[in-house]
N, CA, C and O atoms as a printed pandas DataFrame, in Angstrom:
     atom_number atom_name residue_name chain_id  residue_number  x_coord  y_coord  z_coord
0              1         N          UNK        A               1   23.382   -0.447   20.628
1              2        CA          UNK        A               1   22.652   -1.443   19.905
2              3         C          UNK        A               1   22.819   -1.321   18.313
3              4         O          UNK        A               1   22.788   -0.117   18.059
4              5         N          UNK        A               2   22.901   -1.694   17.723
5              6        CA          UNK        A               2   22.789   -1.903   15.840
6              7         C          UNK        A               2   21.291   -1.268   15.594
7              8         O          UNK        A               2   20.311   -1.287   16.338
8              9         N          UNK        A               3   21.445   -0.759   14.426
9             10        CA          UNK        A               3   21.081   -0.513   13.691
10            11         C          UNK        A               3   19.587   -1.470   12.756
11            12         O          UNK        A               3   19.747   -2.045   11.680
12            13         N          UNK        A               4   18.962   -1.439   13.112
13            14        CA          UNK        A               4   18.679   -2.438   12.143
14            15         C          UNK        A               4   17.371   -1.927   11.292
15            16         O          UNK        A               4   16.411   -1.349   11.803
16            17         N          UNK        A               5   17.549   -2.338    9.503
17            18        CA          UNK        A               5   16.913   -1.814    9.003
18            19         C          UNK        A               5   15.529   -2.817    8.395
19            20         O          UNK        A               5   15.562   -3.955    7.927
20            21         N          UNK        A               6   14.235   -1.799    8.639
21            22        CA          UNK        A               6   12.841   -2.618    8.403
22            23         C          UNK        A               6   12.654   -3.593    7.045
23            24         O          UNK        A               6   13.850   -3.854    6.915
24            25         N          UNK        A               7   12.310   -3.980    6.457
25            26        CA          UNK        A               7   11.731   -4.477    5.056
26            27         C          UNK        A               7   10.617   -3.139    4.536
27            28         O          UNK        A               7    9.821   -2.622    5.320
28            29         N          UNK        A               8   10.778   -2.663    2.850
29            30        CA          UNK        A               8    9.837   -2.249    2.938
30            31         C          UNK        A               8    9.271   -2.805    1.579
31            32         O          UNK        A               8    9.913   -3.128    0.580
32            33         N          UNK        A               9    7.887   -2.837    1.789
33            34        CA          UNK        A               9    6.986   -3.451    0.893
34            35         C          UNK        A               9    6.835   -2.313   -0.288
35            36         O          UNK        A               9    6.935   -1.109   -0.052
36            37         N          UNK        A              10    6.610   -2.799   -1.434
37            38        CA          UNK        A              10    6.395   -3.063   -2.896
38            39         C          UNK        A              10    4.889   -3.032   -2.670
39            40         O          UNK        A              10    4.520   -3.690   -1.696
40            41         N          UNK        A              11    3.786   -2.304   -3.478
41            42        CA          UNK        A              11    2.107   -2.497   -3.481
42            43         C          UNK        A              11    2.440   -4.040   -3.849
43            44         O          UNK        A              11    2.244   -4.913   -3.003
44            45         N          UNK        A              12    3.142   -4.474   -5.625
45            46        CA          UNK        A              12    2.855   -5.645   -6.017
46            47         C          UNK        A              12    2.786   -6.969   -4.844
47            48         O          UNK        A              12    2.529   -8.152   -5.066
48            49         N          UNK        A              13    3.095   -6.333   -3.619
49            50        CA          UNK        A              13    3.097   -7.504   -2.723
50            51         C          UNK        A              13    2.210   -8.245   -2.030
51            52         O          UNK        A              13    2.108   -9.396   -1.605
52            53         N          UNK        A              14    1.254   -6.672   -2.055
53            54        CA          UNK        A              14   -0.071   -7.371   -1.982
54            55         C          UNK        A              14   -0.903   -7.648   -2.998
55            56         O          UNK        A              14   -1.829   -8.454   -2.909
56            57         N          UNK        A              15   -0.615   -6.990   -4.021
57            58        CA          UNK        A              15   -1.678   -7.403   -5.012
58            59         C          UNK        A              15   -2.203   -8.441   -5.156
59            60         O          UNK        A              15   -1.580   -9.340   -4.591
60            61         N          UNK        A              16   -3.488   -8.905   -5.893
61            62        CA          UNK        A              16   -3.816  -10.183   -6.369
62            63         C          UNK        A              16   -2.646  -10.261   -7.977
63            64         O          UNK        A              16   -2.450   -9.521   -8.941
64            65         N          UNK        A              17   -2.286  -11.170   -7.653
65            66        CA          UNK        A              17   -1.618  -11.577   -9.031
66            67         C          UNK        A              17   -2.441  -11.298  -10.654
67            68         O          UNK        A              17   -1.785  -10.977  -11.645
68            69         N          UNK        A              18   -4.045  -11.500  -10.685
69            70        CA          UNK        A              18   -4.253  -11.130  -11.672
70            71         C          UNK        A              18   -5.206   -9.731  -12.060
71            72         O          UNK        A              18   -5.963   -9.454  -12.990
72            73         N          UNK        A              19   -4.624   -8.853  -10.536
73            74        CA          UNK        A              19   -4.726   -7.135  -11.037
74            75         C          UNK        A              19   -4.283   -6.599  -11.379
75            76         O          UNK        A              19   -3.488   -6.165  -10.545
76            77         N          UNK        A              20   -4.138   -6.051  -12.512
77            78        CA          UNK        A              20   -2.795   -5.699  -12.955
78            79         C          UNK        A              20   -2.583   -3.873  -13.206
79            80         O          UNK        A              20   -2.094   -3.120  -14.049
80            81         N          UNK        A              21   -3.420   -3.770  -11.657
81            82        CA          UNK        A              21   -3.868   -2.290  -11.799
82            83         C          UNK        A              21   -2.750   -1.947  -10.603
83            84         O          UNK        A              21   -2.261   -2.713   -9.773
84            85         N          UNK        A              22   -2.493   -0.329  -10.842
85            86        CA          UNK        A              22   -2.033   -0.400   -9.040
86            87         C          UNK        A              22   -2.404    0.361   -8.153
87            88         O          UNK        A              22   -1.889    1.307   -7.558
88            89         N          UNK        A              23   -3.810   -0.393   -8.107
89            90        CA          UNK        A              23   -4.352   -0.454   -6.931
90            91         C          UNK        A              23   -5.166   -1.535   -6.444
91            92         O          UNK        A              23   -6.078   -2.076   -7.069
92            93         N          UNK        A              24   -4.551   -1.962   -4.643
93            94        CA          UNK        A              24   -5.442   -2.933   -4.158
94            95         C          UNK        A              24   -5.986   -2.271   -2.788
95            96         O          UNK        A              24   -5.647   -1.379   -2.011
96            97         N          UNK        A              25   -7.299   -3.471   -2.977
97            98        CA          UNK        A              25   -8.548   -2.614   -1.508
98            99         C          UNK        A              25   -8.866   -4.378   -0.791
99           100         O          UNK        A              25   -9.230   -5.537   -0.991
100          101         N          UNK        A              26   -8.680   -3.994   -0.439
101          102        CA          UNK        A              26   -9.219   -5.700    0.543
102          103         C          UNK        A              26   -9.953   -4.880    2.032
103          104         O          UNK        A              26  -10.013   -3.664    2.212
104          105         N          UNK        A              27  -10.378   -5.805    2.825
105          106        CA          UNK        A              27  -11.223   -5.686    4.007
106          107         C          UNK        A              27   -9.863   -6.012    4.711
107          108         O          UNK        A              27   -8.989   -6.762    4.276
108          109         N          UNK        A              28   -9.853   -5.279    5.925
109          110        CA          UNK        A              28   -8.831   -5.803    6.704
110          111         C          UNK        A              28   -8.049   -7.892    6.862
111          112         O          UNK        A              28   -7.104   -8.627    6.575
112          113         N          UNK        A              29   -9.786   -7.795    7.723
113          114        CA          UNK        A              29  -10.131   -9.967    8.007
114          115         C          UNK        A              29   -8.681  -10.198    7.149
115          116         O          UNK        A              29   -7.592  -10.483    7.647
116          117         N          UNK        A              30   -9.074   -9.933    5.330
117          118        CA          UNK        A              30   -9.220  -11.257    4.592
118          119         C          UNK        A              30   -7.661  -10.649    4.187
119          120         O          UNK        A              30   -6.990  -11.497    3.600
120          121         N          UNK        A              31   -7.026   -9.443    4.379
121          122        CA          UNK        A              31   -5.729   -8.637    3.933
122          123         C          UNK        A              31   -5.236   -9.589    5.118
123          124         O          UNK        A              31   -4.910  -10.691    4.675
124          125         N          UNK        A              32   -5.130   -9.502    6.137
125          126        CA          UNK        A              32   -4.344  -10.260    7.172
126          127         C          UNK        A              32   -4.437  -11.611    6.985
127          128         O          UNK        A              32   -3.510  -12.128    7.608
128          129         N          UNK        A              33   -5.223  -12.588    6.330
129          130        CA          UNK        A              33   -5.263  -13.665    6.690
130          131         C          UNK        A              33   -4.892  -14.032    5.291
131          132         O          UNK        A              33   -4.342  -15.119    5.115
132          133         N          UNK        A              34   -5.183  -13.082    4.063
133          134        CA          UNK        A              34   -4.040  -13.411    2.587
134          135         C          UNK        A              34   -2.084  -12.799    2.921
135          136         O          UNK        A              34   -1.145  -13.003    2.151
136          137         N          UNK        A              35   -2.017  -12.022    4.348
137          138        CA          UNK        A              35   -0.975  -12.100    3.661
138          139         C          UNK        A              35   -0.242  -11.954    5.170
139          140         O          UNK        A              35    0.524  -11.025    5.430
140          141         N          UNK        A              36   -0.579  -12.964    6.077
141          142        CA          UNK        A              36   -0.321  -13.232    7.190
142          143         C          UNK        A              36    1.086  -13.333    7.144
143          144         O          UNK        A              36    1.504  -12.645    8.075
144          145         N          UNK        A              37    2.160  -13.915    6.444
145          146        CA          UNK        A              37    3.516  -14.054    6.223
146          147         C          UNK        A              37    4.526  -12.512    6.542
147          148         O          UNK        A              37    5.599  -12.292    7.103
148          149         N          UNK        A              38    3.533  -11.713    5.867
149          150        CA          UNK        A              38    4.306  -10.410    5.701
150          151         C          UNK        A              38    3.933   -9.506    6.753
151          152         O          UNK        A              38    4.946   -8.990    7.224
152          153         N          UNK        A              39    3.019   -9.165    7.231
153          154        CA          UNK        A              39    2.350   -8.030    7.352
154          155         C          UNK        A              39    2.368   -8.209    9.492
155          156         O          UNK        A              39    1.815   -7.537   10.363
156          157         N          UNK        A              40    3.241   -9.375    9.553
157          158        CA          UNK        A              40    3.284   -9.439   11.159
158          159         C          UNK        A              40    4.453   -8.744   11.801
159          160         O          UNK        A              40    4.119   -8.362   12.923
160          161         N          UNK        A              41    5.535   -8.476   11.550
161          162        CA          UNK        A              41    6.508   -8.070   11.442
162          163         C          UNK        A              41    6.468   -6.402   10.941
163          164         O          UNK        A              41    5.658   -5.958   10.126
164          165         N          UNK        A              42    7.625   -5.544   11.686
165          166        CA          UNK        A              42    7.486   -4.153   11.472
166          167         C          UNK        A              42    7.987   -3.967   10.089
167          168         O          UNK        A              42    9.032   -4.506    9.724
168          169         N          UNK        A              43    6.954   -2.889    8.967
169          170        CA          UNK        A              43    7.439   -2.405    7.871
170          171         C          UNK        A              43    7.491   -1.852    7.112
171          172         O          UNK        A              43    6.326   -2.009    6.747
172          173         N          UNK        A              44    7.973   -1.088    6.271
173          174        CA          UNK        A              44    7.405    0.352    5.538
174          175         C          UNK        A              44    7.102   -0.224    4.140
175          176         O          UNK        A              44    7.249   -1.262    3.494
176          177         N          UNK        A              45    6.737    0.678    4.062
177          178        CA          UNK        A              45    5.941    1.059    2.372
178          179         C          UNK        A              45    6.755    1.918    1.338
179          180         O          UNK        A              45    7.554    2.854    1.350
180          181         N          UNK        A              46    6.245    1.253    0.610
181          182        CA          UNK        A              46    6.874    2.348   -1.019
182          183         C          UNK        A              46    5.498    3.230   -1.640
183          184         O          UNK        A              46    5.634    3.949   -2.629
184          185         N          UNK        A              47    4.283    3.092   -0.996
185          186        CA          UNK        A              47    3.328    3.609   -1.765
186          187         C          UNK        A              47    2.743    4.056   -0.535
187          188         O          UNK        A              47    3.345    3.916    0.529
188          189         N          UNK        A              48    1.452    4.656   -0.621
189          190        CA          UNK        A              48    0.625    5.574   -0.078
190          191         C          UNK        A              48   -0.304    4.153    0.234
191          192         O          UNK        A              48   -0.563    3.236   -0.546
192          193         N          UNK        A              49   -0.744    4.346    1.822
193          194        CA          UNK        A              49   -1.923    3.193    2.247
194          195         C          UNK        A              49   -2.778    3.761    2.967
195          196         O          UNK        A              49   -2.317    4.081    4.062
196          197         N          UNK        A              50   -4.022    4.068    2.782
197          198        CA          UNK        A              50   -4.766    4.020    3.003
198          199         C          UNK        A              50   -5.933    3.197    4.900
199          200         O          UNK        A              50   -6.927    2.638    4.437
200          201         N          UNK        A              51   -5.944    3.110    6.056
201          202        CA          UNK        A              51   -7.003    2.447    6.228
202          203         C          UNK        A              51   -8.065    2.905    7.070
203          204         O          UNK        A              51   -7.816    3.748    7.932
204          205         N          UNK        A              52   -9.027    2.525    6.946
205          206        CA          UNK        A              52  -10.754    2.627    7.440
206          207         C          UNK        A              52  -10.759    1.231    8.404
207          208         O          UNK        A              52  -10.750    0.021    8.177
208          209         N          UNK        A              53  -10.781    2.244    9.820
209          210        CA          UNK        A              53  -11.248    0.663   10.772
210          211         C          UNK        A              53  -12.522    1.103   10.821
211          212         O          UNK        A              53  -12.747    2.313   10.804
212          213         N          UNK        A              54  -13.361    0.337   10.877
213          214        CA          UNK        A              54  -15.065    0.626   11.101
214          215         C          UNK        A              54  -15.358   -0.285   12.524
215          216         O          UNK        A              54  -16.295    0.208   13.151
216          217         N          UNK        A              55  -14.781   -1.486   13.172
217          218        CA          UNK        A              55  -14.822   -1.974   14.384
218          219         C          UNK        A              55  -13.369   -2.677   14.893
219          220         O          UNK        A              55  -12.307   -2.980   14.349
220          221         N          UNK        A              56  -13.962   -2.763   16.303
221          222        CA          UNK        A              56  -12.406   -3.038   17.342
222          223         C          UNK        A              56  -11.422   -1.968   17.756
223          224         O          UNK        A              56  -11.414   -0.773   17.460
224          225         N          UNK        A              57  -10.441   -2.798   18.645
225          226        CA          UNK        A              57   -9.861   -1.244   19.272
226          227         C          UNK        A              57   -8.061   -1.853   19.378
227          228         O          UNK        A              57   -7.601   -2.983   19.214
228          229         N          UNK        A              58   -7.658   -1.059   19.583
229          230        CA          UNK        A              58   -6.156   -1.651   19.655
230          231         C          UNK        A              58   -4.657   -0.430   18.888
231          232         O          UNK        A              58   -4.985    0.688   18.490
232          233         N          UNK        A              59   -3.475   -0.788   18.824
233          234        CA          UNK        A              59   -2.515    0.079   18.507
234          235         C          UNK        A              59   -2.571    0.158   16.961
235          236         O          UNK        A              59   -2.943   -0.869   16.394
236          237         N          UNK        A              60   -2.351    0.903   16.429
237          238        CA          UNK        A              60   -1.116    0.657   15.601
238          239         C          UNK        A              60    0.384    1.748   15.310
239          240         O          UNK        A              60    0.466    2.976   15.316
240          241         N          UNK        A              61    1.177    0.946   15.130
241          242        CA          UNK        A              61    2.132    2.168   14.733
242          243         C          UNK        A              61    2.502    2.450   13.377
243          244         O          UNK        A              61    2.478    1.732   12.378
244          245         N          UNK        A              62    2.767    3.355   13.505
245          246        CA          UNK        A              62    3.141    5.006   12.021
246          247         C          UNK        A              62    4.410    5.416   12.064
247          248         O          UNK        A              62    4.515    6.554   12.522
248          249         N          UNK        A              63    5.716    4.751   11.660
249          250        CA          UNK        A              63    6.464    5.792   11.651
250          251         C          UNK        A              63    7.330    5.955   13.081
251          252         O          UNK        A              63    8.019    6.964   13.236
252          253         N          UNK        A              64    7.288    5.271   13.765
253          254        CA          UNK        A              64    7.754    4.730   15.001
254          255         C          UNK        A              64    6.935    5.786   16.263
255          256         O          UNK        A              64    7.558    6.226   17.229
256          257         N          UNK        A              65    5.767    6.004   16.068
257          258        CA          UNK        A              65    4.617    6.696   16.826
258          259         C          UNK        A              65    3.024    5.777   17.242
259          260         O          UNK        A              65    2.032    5.835   16.515
260          261         N          UNK        A              66    3.074    5.152   18.251
261          262        CA          UNK        A              66    1.412    4.695   18.441
262          263         C          UNK        A              66    0.235    4.948   18.379
263          264         O          UNK        A              66   -0.063    5.791   19.225
264          265         N          UNK        A              67   -0.701    4.582   17.704
265          266        CA          UNK        A              67   -1.530    5.679   17.705
266          267         C          UNK        A              67   -2.486    4.409   18.135
267          268         O          UNK        A              67   -2.147    3.225   18.125
268          269         N          UNK        A              68   -3.574    4.868   18.458
269          270        CA          UNK        A              68   -5.158    4.091   19.161
270          271         C          UNK        A              68   -6.092    3.812   17.975
271          272         O          UNK        A              68   -6.045    4.530   16.976
272          273         N          UNK        A              69   -6.798    2.947   18.060
273          274        CA          UNK        A              69   -7.301    2.512   16.883
274          275         C          UNK        A              69   -8.989    2.139   17.593
275          276         O          UNK        A              69   -9.241    1.293   18.451
276          277         N          UNK        A              70  -10.202    3.318   16.727
277          278        CA          UNK        A              70  -11.434    2.753   17.625
278          279         C          UNK        A              70  -12.364    2.942   16.135
279          280         O          UNK        A              70  -12.095    3.728   15.227
280          281         N          UNK        A              71  -13.214    2.234   16.177
281          282        CA          UNK        A              71  -14.302    2.636   14.886
282          283         C          UNK        A              71  -14.277    4.184   14.382
283          284         O          UNK        A              71  -14.524    5.148   15.107
284          285         N          UNK        A              72  -13.911    4.242   12.922
285          286        CA          UNK        A              72  -13.843    5.501   12.387
286          287         C          UNK        A              72  -12.380    6.108   12.555
287          288         O          UNK        A              72  -12.274    7.333   12.593
288          289         N          UNK        A              73  -11.389    5.406   12.645
289          290        CA          UNK        A              73   -9.842    5.955   12.897
290          291         C          UNK        A              73   -9.566    5.787   11.526
291          292         O          UNK        A              73   -9.962    4.815   10.882
292          293         N          UNK        A              74   -8.589    7.136   10.852
293          294        CA          UNK        A              74   -8.764    6.873    9.561
294          295         C          UNK        A              74   -6.998    6.824    9.353
295          296         O          UNK        A              74   -6.489    7.943    9.291
296          297         N          UNK        A              75   -6.233    5.881    9.265
297          298        CA          UNK        A              75   -4.904    6.032    8.730
298          299         C          UNK        A              75   -4.168    5.711    7.616
299          300         O          UNK        A              75   -2.985    6.043    7.541
């Protein structure tokens, strides 16, 4: 099997272009809608990312490990 490299996103891929800071915040639903073409495939980040899940369930893969999502989960 060939080694595939994952795309690595810079924070500017997610920022609102009108916002000139290095901080990006959004609710997850809006983030998914706004960036649907970017984040459906496996990828990495060159910045720190914090996600607080307040509802729902599922799994989230981080560094090739799967984690269960439930309300109150923080990644």
